[in-house]
C-alpha positions as CSV (number, residue, x, y, z in Angstrom):
1,M,-49.9,24.3,40.9
2,D,-49.0,24.1,44.6
3,Q,-52.0,26.3,45.4
4,T,-54.2,23.9,43.4
5,M,-52.8,20.9,45.2
6,R,-53.5,22.5,48.6
7,G,-57.0,23.3,47.5
8,L,-57.7,19.8,46.3
9,G,-56.6,18.5,49.7
10,R,-59.5,20.5,51.2
11,L,-62.2,18.8,49.2
12,T,-64.8,17.1,51.4
13,M,-65.8,13.5,51.1
14,R,-69.3,14.7,50.1
15,Q,-67.8,16.5,47.1
16,I,-65.7,13.5,46.2
17,H,-68.8,11.3,46.5
18,L,-70.7,13.7,44.2
19,L,-67.9,13.5,41.6
20,A,-67.9,9.7,41.7
21,T,-71.7,9.5,41.4
22,I,-72.1,12.0,38.5
23,D,-70.5,9.5,36.1
24,D,-73.0,6.8,36.8
25,A,-76.0,9.1,37.1
26,N,-75.2,11.2,34.0
27,S,-76.8,14.3,35.5
28,L,-76.2,16.5,38.5
29,K,-79.8,16.2,39.6
30,A,-79.8,12.4,39.6
31,A,-76.4,12.3,41.3
32,A,-77.5,14.7,44.0
33,A,-80.6,12.6,44.7
34,R,-78.5,9.4,45.0
35,I,-76.3,10.9,47.7
36,G,-79.0,12.8,49.5
37,M,-77.9,16.3,48.5
38,S,-80.1,19.1,47.3
39,Q,-79.6,20.2,43.7
40,P,-78.7,23.8,44.5
41,R,-76.1,22.4,47.0
42,A,-74.8,20.0,44.4
43,T,-74.5,22.8,41.8
44,K,-72.5,24.9,44.3
45,S,-70.3,21.9,45.2
46,L,-69.4,21.2,41.6
47,Q,-68.6,24.9,41.0
48,E,-66.3,24.8,44.1
49,I,-64.6,21.7,42.8
50,E,-64.0,23.2,39.4
51,E,-62.7,26.4,40.9
52,T,-60.3,24.4,43.1
53,A,-59.1,22.3,40.2
54,Q,-58.8,25.5,38.0
55,Q,-60.2,23.5,35.1
56,Q,-63.6,22.8,33.6
57,L,-64.5,19.3,34.5
58,F,-67.9,19.0,32.8
59,I,-69.7,20.4,29.8
60,R,-73.4,21.0,30.4
61,T,-75.5,19.7,27.5
62,N,-79.2,19.0,27.0
63,R,-78.5,15.4,27.7
64,G,-76.8,16.0,31.0
65,L,-73.2,16.4,32.0
66,S,-70.3,15.3,29.7
67,A,-66.9,15.0,31.4
68,T,-63.9,16.8,29.9
69,P,-60.5,15.0,30.0
70,A,-59.8,16.7,33.3
71,G,-63.3,15.6,34.5
72,Q,-62.6,12.0,33.5
73,C,-59.4,12.1,35.5
74,A,-61.3,13.6,38.5
75,I,-64.0,10.9,38.3
76,R,-61.5,8.1,38.1
77,H,-59.6,9.3,41.2
78,A,-62.9,10.0,43.1
79,K,-64.1,6.5,42.4
80,V,-60.8,5.1,43.7
81,M,-61.1,7.2,46.9
82,M,-64.7,6.1,47.5
83,S,-63.7,2.5,46.9
84,Q,-60.9,2.8,49.4
85,V,-63.3,4.3,52.0
86,R,-65.5,1.2,51.4
87,S,-62.5,-1.1,51.8
88,F,-61.6,0.7,55.0
89,Q,-65.1,0.2,56.4
90,E,-65.0,-3.5,55.3
91,E,-61.6,-4.1,56.9
92,L,-62.7,-2.5,60.2
93,R,-65.8,-4.8,60.1
94,H,-63.7,-7.8,59.5
95,I,-61.2,-6.9,62.2
96,A,-64.2,-6.4,64.6
97,D,-65.4,-9.9,63.6
98,G,-62.0,-11.3,64.3
99,E,-60.9,-11.6,60.7
100,W,-57.5,-10.3,59.4
101,A,-58.6,-8.7,56.1
102,R,-60.3,-9.2,52.7
103,L,-58.5,-9.8,49.4
104,R,-60.1,-9.0,46.0
105,V,-58.4,-10.7,43.0
106,G,-59.3,-10.4,39.4
107,T,-58.1,-13.0,36.8
108,I,-58.5,-13.8,33.2
109,M,-59.7,-17.3,32.4
110,G,-56.4,-18.7,31.3
111,A,-54.8,-17.9,34.7
112,V,-57.5,-19.4,36.8
113,P,-55.5,-22.7,37.6
114,L,-52.5,-20.6,38.7
115,V,-54.8,-18.4,40.9
116,T,-56.4,-21.6,42.3
117,E,-53.0,-22.9,43.5
118,A,-52.1,-19.6,45.1
119,V,-55.5,-19.4,46.8
120,L,-55.1,-22.8,48.3
121,A,-51.6,-22.0,49.6
122,F,-52.9,-18.6,50.9
123,T,-55.9,-19.8,52.7
124,E,-53.9,-22.6,54.3
125,R,-51.5,-19.9,55.8
126,F,-54.2,-17.3,56.4
127,P,-57.5,-19.0,57.1
128,S,-59.1,-15.9,58.6
129,V,-58.9,-13.9,55.3
130,S,-61.9,-13.6,53.0
131,I,-61.1,-13.8,49.3
132,E,-63.2,-12.6,46.4
133,I,-62.2,-13.9,43.0
134,L,-63.5,-12.3,39.8
135,E,-63.0,-13.9,36.4
136,D,-63.4,-11.6,33.3
137,T,-61.5,-10.1,30.4
138,S,-58.4,-8.0,31.1
139,G,-60.2,-4.9,29.9
140,E,-63.1,-5.2,32.4
141,L,-60.8,-6.3,35.2
142,L,-58.6,-3.2,34.7
143,R,-61.6,-1.0,34.8
144,Q,-62.5,-2.5,38.1
145,L,-58.9,-2.0,39.3
146,D,-59.1,1.6,38.2
147,R,-62.3,2.1,40.4
148,G,-60.5,0.4,43.3
149,D,-62.9,-2.5,43.3
150,L,-60.0,-5.0,43.0
151,D,-56.7,-5.1,44.8
152,L,-54.8,-6.8,42.0
153,V,-55.3,-8.3,38.6
154,I,-53.8,-11.3,36.7
155,G,-54.2,-10.3,33.1
156,R,-52.7,-8.1,30.4
157,S,-52.1,-4.4,30.7
158,S,-51.6,-4.1,26.9
159,V,-55.4,-3.8,26.4
160,S,-55.6,-0.6,28.5
161,P,-55.4,2.9,26.9
162,T,-53.6,4.1,30.1
163,P,-51.0,1.4,31.0
164,E,-49.0,4.1,32.9
165,L,-51.5,3.8,35.7
166,Y,-50.2,0.4,36.6
167,D,-47.3,-1.4,38.2
168,V,-46.8,-4.5,36.0
169,F,-44.8,-7.7,36.6
170,A,-44.8,-10.4,33.9
171,F,-44.4,-13.7,35.8
172,Q,-45.2,-16.6,33.5
173,D,-45.6,-17.3,29.8
174,E,-49.0,-18.6,28.6
175,I,-49.0,-21.7,26.4
176,L,-52.1,-22.0,24.2
177,T,-53.9,-25.3,23.3
178,V,-56.9,-26.3,21.2
179,V,-59.4,-28.6,22.8
180,A,-62.4,-30.5,21.6
181,N,-65.1,-32.9,22.7
182,P,-63.5,-36.4,23.3
183,A,-65.6,-37.7,20.3
184,H,-64.4,-35.0,17.9
185,P,-63.1,-36.5,14.6
186,L,-59.7,-34.7,15.1
187,V,-59.0,-36.3,18.5
188,G,-56.1,-38.8,18.2
189,R,-54.8,-37.5,14.9
190,K,-51.1,-37.1,15.1
191,R,-51.0,-33.7,13.3
192,V,-53.7,-31.1,13.0
193,T,-53.6,-28.0,10.7
194,L,-55.9,-25.0,10.6
195,T,-57.6,-26.3,7.4
196,D,-58.7,-29.3,9.4
197,F,-60.9,-27.1,11.5
198,S,-63.1,-26.0,8.5
199,D,-66.0,-28.2,9.6
200,S,-65.7,-27.2,13.3
201,R,-67.0,-24.1,15.0
202,W,-64.6,-22.1,17.2
203,I,-65.4,-20.9,20.7
204,V,-63.3,-17.8,21.1
205,Y,-62.8,-14.8,23.4
206,T,-64.4,-11.5,22.4
207,A,-62.7,-9.3,19.8
208,R,-59.4,-7.5,20.6
209,M,-58.6,-9.8,23.5
210,P,-55.0,-11.2,23.4
211,M,-56.0,-14.9,23.1
212,R,-58.4,-14.0,20.2
213,L,-55.7,-11.9,18.5
214,S,-53.3,-14.9,18.7
215,L,-55.8,-17.1,16.8
216,E,-56.5,-14.4,14.2
217,Q,-52.8,-13.9,13.7
218,E,-52.5,-17.7,13.2
219,Y,-55.0,-17.6,10.4
220,Q,-53.5,-14.5,8.8
221,Q,-50.0,-16.1,8.8
222,A,-51.4,-19.2,7.1
223,G,-53.1,-17.1,4.4
224,L,-56.6,-18.2,5.5
225,A,-59.7,-16.2,6.2
226,F,-60.7,-16.0,9.8
227,P,-64.0,-17.9,10.4
228,R,-67.1,-15.7,10.7
229,T,-69.4,-18.1,12.4
230,L,-68.0,-18.1,15.9
231,V,-69.2,-18.5,19.5
232,E,-67.8,-15.6,21.5
233,T,-67.7,-15.9,25.3
234,R,-65.6,-14.8,28.2
235,S,-67.0,-17.6,30.4
236,A,-64.9,-20.7,31.2
237,F,-68.1,-22.5,32.2
238,A,-69.9,-21.7,28.9
239,T,-66.8,-22.9,27.0
240,M,-66.7,-26.1,29.1
241,S,-70.5,-26.7,28.6
242,L,-70.4,-26.2,24.9
243,V,-67.4,-28.5,24.3
244,Q,-68.9,-31.2,26.5
245,S,-72.3,-31.0,24.8
246,S,-71.2,-31.1,21.1
247,Q,-68.7,-32.8,18.9
248,N,-68.6,-29.8,16.6
249,Y,-66.9,-27.2,18.8
250,V,-63.2,-26.5,19.3
251,A,-61.8,-24.0,21.7
252,L,-58.5,-22.2,22.2
253,L,-57.5,-22.2,25.8
254,S,-54.5,-21.8,28.0
255,N,-52.7,-25.1,28.5
256,D,-53.4,-24.9,32.2
257,V,-57.2,-24.7,31.7
258,A,-57.0,-27.3,29.0
259,N,-55.4,-29.7,31.4
260,V,-58.3,-29.1,33.9
261,F,-60.9,-29.9,31.2
262,A,-59.0,-33.0,30.0
263,G,-58.5,-34.2,33.6
264,L,-62.3,-34.0,34.1
265,G,-62.9,-36.0,30.9
266,I,-64.8,-33.1,29.4
267,A,-62.3,-32.4,26.5
268,R,-59.2,-33.7,24.8
269,K,-56.2,-31.7,23.6
270,L,-55.6,-31.7,19.9
271,S,-52.2,-32.0,18.2
272,F,-52.2,-28.5,16.8
273,R,-49.3,-26.2,17.4
274,L,-49.7,-22.5,17.3
275,H,-46.8,-20.5,15.7
276,S,-48.0,-17.3,17.3
277,K,-46.5,-16.5,20.8
278,S,-49.0,-15.6,23.4
279,Q,-48.4,-12.7,25.8
280,A,-47.2,-13.5,29.3
281,Y,-49.4,-13.4,32.3
282,E,-49.0,-10.1,34.2
283,L,-49.6,-9.2,37.8
284,I,-51.1,-5.8,37.7
285,T,-51.6,-3.3,40.6
286,R,-52.4,0.4,40.7
287,T,-49.2,2.5,40.7
288,R,-48.5,4.6,43.8
289,T,-51.2,2.7,45.7
290,P,-50.2,0.9,48.9
291,L,-51.2,-2.8,48.8
292,P,-53.0,-4.3,51.8
293,P,-50.9,-6.9,53.6
294,A,-53.2,-9.7,52.3
295,A,-52.5,-8.7,48.7
296,S,-48.7,-8.6,49.2
297,E,-48.7,-12.1,50.7
298,F,-50.9,-13.4,47.9
299,I,-48.5,-11.9,45.3
300,R,-45.6,-13.6,46.9
301,L,-47.2,-17.0,46.9
302,L,-48.4,-16.6,43.3
303,T,-45.0,-15.7,42.0
304,L,-43.1,-18.4,43.9
305,R,-44.1,-21.2,41.5
């Protein structure tokens, strides 16, 4: 094992780049072309990598290369390393331009208001830092975190098949609220039940996402069939646009996002209480990966509230 570790330490950046590219290109020939390497050289490089790892990383098929479990592990780490090299290049460029750093934050829709508060506080203290904010599902955000494309994620690690890859800190419970167009017939009613939504159409997150699972559990506990005619979206803007445009839609949102919609006059919160408890927001980073100073400061500000 020690010999293998020493051998892996001698892999070149070209070999690591080849590994990272094979997954996207799906063939050695295409991967070699993308990075400007001849196919014979790419074949030899891959053989050297497998000999060093002492494991078969890919199975050769008539459709191209198929990664073994060891190969998937190698690809994941290669992509992280290539992303870190790109981040290094970007940070050097920002430093040369007189900027301190760049911060890349991923967040689920429900946590956007919390992230907004942290961003405002952060940019006030560190005006020279560039910030990239990506909103998506926890699953997609964690995939980008795995590749090293994000510094941190505010989401849920429970959706990942490999939660051991992350350092996780649950920092705030999520309260869920149902909203509707201000002219929806249920607005103003003192008590709303699930059966009252029979004539409405739900706007929900995609399947297997925590917020969607909470609503499905609510129907199951009430002994009711979950609606089949849904509008599924991961976009806050699409949700806002649909609710604003039609009296027929209802949407399950975090209370923080619902307050933003209500404050803009786009939607009203309905008097419906969920019995299912939602999962807490988690601050997720890659385990054993040093955080850039900008990320550490952002985390501190986010968790102060």
